[in-house]
C-alpha positions in Angstrom: 65.0 -70.2 -45.8 66.0 -72.8 -43.6 68.8 -74.1 -46.3 69.9 -69.9 -46.6 70.5 -70.5 -42.9 72.5 -73.6 -42.5 74.7 -71.9 -45.7 76.0 -69.3 -43.9 77.1 -70.8 -40.7 79.3 -73.5 -42.9 81.1 -70.9 -44.7 80.9 -68.8 -41.0 82.4 -72.2 -39.6 85.5 -72.3 -43.2 85.9 -68.6 -42.5 86.7 -69.3 -38.3 89.2 -72.6 -39.4 90.6 -71.0 -42.4 92.0 -67.7 -39.3 92.6 -69.9 -37.3 95.2 -72.0 -39.8 96.9 -68.8 -40.7 97.7 -67.5 -37.5 100.0 -70.9 -36.4 101.4 -70.2 -39.6 102.5 -67.5 -38.5 103.8 -68.3 -35.6 106.2 -71.6 -36.8 107.5 -69.4 -39.6 108.6 -66.5 -36.9 109.9 -69.2 -34.2 112.1 -70.4 -37.0 113.5 -67.4 -38.2 114.1 -66.4 -34.1 115.8 -70.4 -33.6 118.3 -69.5 -36.7 119.1 -66.4 -35.7 120.2 -67.0 -32.6 121.8 -70.5 -33.9 123.4 -68.7 -36.4 125.4 -66.3 -33.5 126.6 -68.9 -31.4 128.0 -70.7 -34.7 130.0 -67.5 -36.1 130.4 -67.2 -32.2 132.4 -70.3 -31.9 134.2 -69.5 -35.4 135.3 -65.9 -34.5 136.3 -67.6 -31.3 138.8 -70.2 -33.0 139.7 -67.8 -35.6 140.9 -65.3 -33.0 142.8 -68.9 -31.1 144.3 -69.7 -34.6 145.1 -66.2 -35.0 146.9 -65.9 -32.1 148.6 -68.9 -31.9 150.2 -68.3 -35.5 151.6 -64.5 -34.3 153.2 -65.8 -31.0 154.8 -68.6 -32.5 156.7 -66.4 -35.8 157.4 -63.2 -32.6 159.1 -66.2 -30.9 161.3 -67.4 -34.1 162.6 -63.8 -34.9 164.2 -62.9 -31.4 166.0 -66.3 -31.0 169.6 -65.6 -31.1 172.5 -67.2 -30.1 176.2 -66.9 -28.7 178.7 -66.0 -31.7 182.4 -66.1 -30.7 185.7 -64.4 -32.5 188.6 -65.4 -31.0 192.8 -63.8 -32.3 195.8 -65.0 -30.5 199.9 -64.5 -31.3 202.3 -67.5 -32.8 202.7 -67.4 -29.4 199.1 -68.4 -28.2 198.9 -65.1 -26.2 196.1 -62.9 -27.0 196.0 -60.6 -29.6 193.6 -57.4 -28.0 193.1 -54.9 -30.5 192.1 -57.0 -33.4 189.7 -54.9 -36.1 186.7 -57.5 -36.6 183.8 -57.8 -39.2 181.3 -60.1 -39.7 179.1 -60.5 -42.5 176.0 -62.5 -43.3 175.4 -64.9 -46.4 174.5 -62.0 -48.4 177.5 -60.8 -47.5 176.3 -57.6 -45.5 177.6 -56.5 -42.1 175.9 -57.6 -39.1 177.9 -55.9 -37.0 179.1 -52.5 -35.6 181.9 -51.1 -37.1 184.9 -50.5 -35.9 184.2 -53.5 -33.0 188.1 -55.2 -31.6 189.2 -58.1 -29.3 189.0 -57.5 -26.1 191.6 -58.0 -23.5 191.3 -62.4 -23.5 191.0 -61.9 -27.0 188.0 -62.6 -27.4 184.6 -60.9 -29.6 181.5 -62.4 -28.8 178.5 -61.7 -30.7 174.4 -62.2 -30.5 173.0 -63.1 -33.6 170.1 -64.9 -35.0 171.4 -68.3 -35.7 172.2 -69.1 -39.5 175.8 -68.7 -41.6 178.6 -65.9 -41.3 182.2 -65.0 -42.6 184.7 -63.4 -40.2 186.7 -60.4 -41.6 190.1 -59.6 -39.4 192.6 -57.2 -40.4 195.9 -55.7 -39.5 197.3 -53.0 -37.5 199.9 -51.7 -34.8 202.2 -54.5 -34.0 200.5 -57.7 -35.7 200.2 -59.0 -39.3 197.4 -60.7 -40.3 198.4 -63.6 -43.1 196.5 -62.5 -46.4 195.2 -65.9 -46.5 193.8 -66.5 -43.1 192.7 -63.0 -42.4 188.3 -64.8 -43.6 187.0 -67.7 -42.4 183.3 -68.8 -41.5 182.0 -69.9 -38.1 182.8 -73.6 -36.6 180.1 -76.1 -35.7 180.8 -74.6 -32.5 180.2 -70.7 -33.3 183.6 -70.5 -33.1 186.4 -68.6 -35.3 189.7 -68.3 -34.5 192.5 -66.9 -35.9 196.9 -66.7 -35.4 198.3 -63.8 -35.8 202.4 -62.3 -36.1 203.3 -59.9 -33.6 206.2 -57.8 -34.1 209.0 -58.2 -31.9 208.9 -55.6 -29.5 212.5 -53.1 -30.2 213.8 -51.0 -27.9 215.9 -47.7 -28.3 218.6 -45.9 -27.2 220.2 -42.4 -27.7 224.2 -42.1 -29.5 225.5 -39.0 -29.9 228.8 -37.9 -31.5 230.4 -35.0 -31.7 232.9 -34.1 -34.5 235.7 -31.3 -33.9 238.8 -29.8 -35.4 242.6 -30.9 -34.6 242.4 -27.5 -32.3 238.9 -28.7 -30.4 236.7 -26.4 -32.2 233.3 -28.2 -32.9 232.6 -28.1 -36.5 228.7 -27.5 -37.9 227.3 -29.7 -40.6 228.9 -32.9 -41.0 226.7 -35.8 -42.7 227.0 -39.2 -40.9 226.0 -42.3 -39.6 226.4 -45.2 -37.4 227.2 -48.9 -39.0 227.3 -52.7 -37.8 226.3 -55.4 -40.6 224.8 -52.1 -42.2 224.3 -48.5 -41.9 222.2 -46.1 -40.2 222.1 -42.6 -41.6 222.2 -39.8 -38.6 218.9 -37.8 -39.6 221.1 -33.7 -38.7 224.0 -33.0 -39.2 226.2 -31.9 -36.9 225.2 -28.5 -35.5 226.9 -25.3 -34.0 228.2 -27.7 -31.4 229.4 -29.7 -33.7 226.9 -32.8 -32.1 224.1 -35.0 -33.4 222.6 -37.9 -32.2 220.7 -40.7 -33.5 218.2 -42.9 -32.0 219.4 -46.7 -32.4 218.2 -50.6 -31.7 219.8 -51.6 -28.6 221.7 -54.6 -30.5 224.7 -57.2 -29.2 226.7 -55.5 -32.2 228.8 -52.4 -32.3 228.1 -49.4 -34.1 230.8 -47.8 -35.9 231.0 -43.9 -36.9 231.2 -43.2 -40.4 231.3 -39.2 -42.1 229.7 -39.1 -45.2 229.9 -35.4 -45.8 232.5 -32.6 -44.6 232.2 -28.6 -44.9 234.7 -27.2 -47.7 237.9 -26.1 -45.9 238.4 -30.0 -43.5 239.3 -33.6 -44.3 239.4 -36.6 -42.8 242.5 -38.2 -41.6 243.5 -41.7 -42.8 245.1 -43.6 -40.7 245.6 -46.6 -42.7 246.5 -45.0 -46.1 243.7 -46.1 -47.7 241.4 -44.6 -49.4 238.8 -47.0 -50.8 238.1 -47.6 -46.6 236.3 -46.0 -45.1 237.7 -44.3 -41.9 235.3 -45.9 -38.6 235.0 -44.1 -35.2 233.8 -45.8 -32.1 231.1 -45.1 -29.6 232.6 -45.0 -25.6 230.6 -46.6 -22.9 228.2 -43.3 -23.0 227.7 -44.0 -26.5 229.5 -40.8 -27.5 232.0 -40.9 -30.3 234.5 -38.3 -31.0 235.4 -37.3 -34.1 238.5 -35.9 -35.1 238.4 -34.1 -38.7 241.7 -32.1 -40.1 241.1 -28.3 -40.4 242.9 -27.2 -43.6 
């Protein structure tokens, strides 16, 4: 009987020991899991923060590069070194695509200033009213100083004044329909024949040479008086100080 009681007590102690060991094991595993979670969260947060910082750095750098622009200038002068206003300018990129708006022109200082992303560009200019461009000098790249300079030939401004011719017969009556021209070394036909008053006018360039009138056509029933009797030499008539020439022809 004592033996049986001793065995039961030993089994009871063994069961108690097993329960204590199992409980301690569970607590350890839970602690590891919790600790791992916290450490992982912290590590993940750090990595996420670093990633965010790196991403932010890259984005800022790219944006700065994209918006970086520099000043390019086109200048146009004439053969006398004077600025030429109103010259049409077209700027092309390395792919030959226009980068400035259509119709861009030089200002009163003969300049056009453009703000462009730094790169390789070609400049073209075109001729216009009052000036001409040499075909070999209408296109060039910007120089190292980001300036492209052109020279154009300005046309000399010509002054014109009105000349009047009046054609009458020997009786002083006006003659209609006479065609004529004004001549120096070369001749300039008047745009219109004489009107009902026997008159016609023409704008002629002011020159040091003296204009003379020659008749190109006389209506039937009239003839021109040739003082030198040389039919091979055209008769010429002079203008007076008021730039009026009076021509007398004969009514047959």
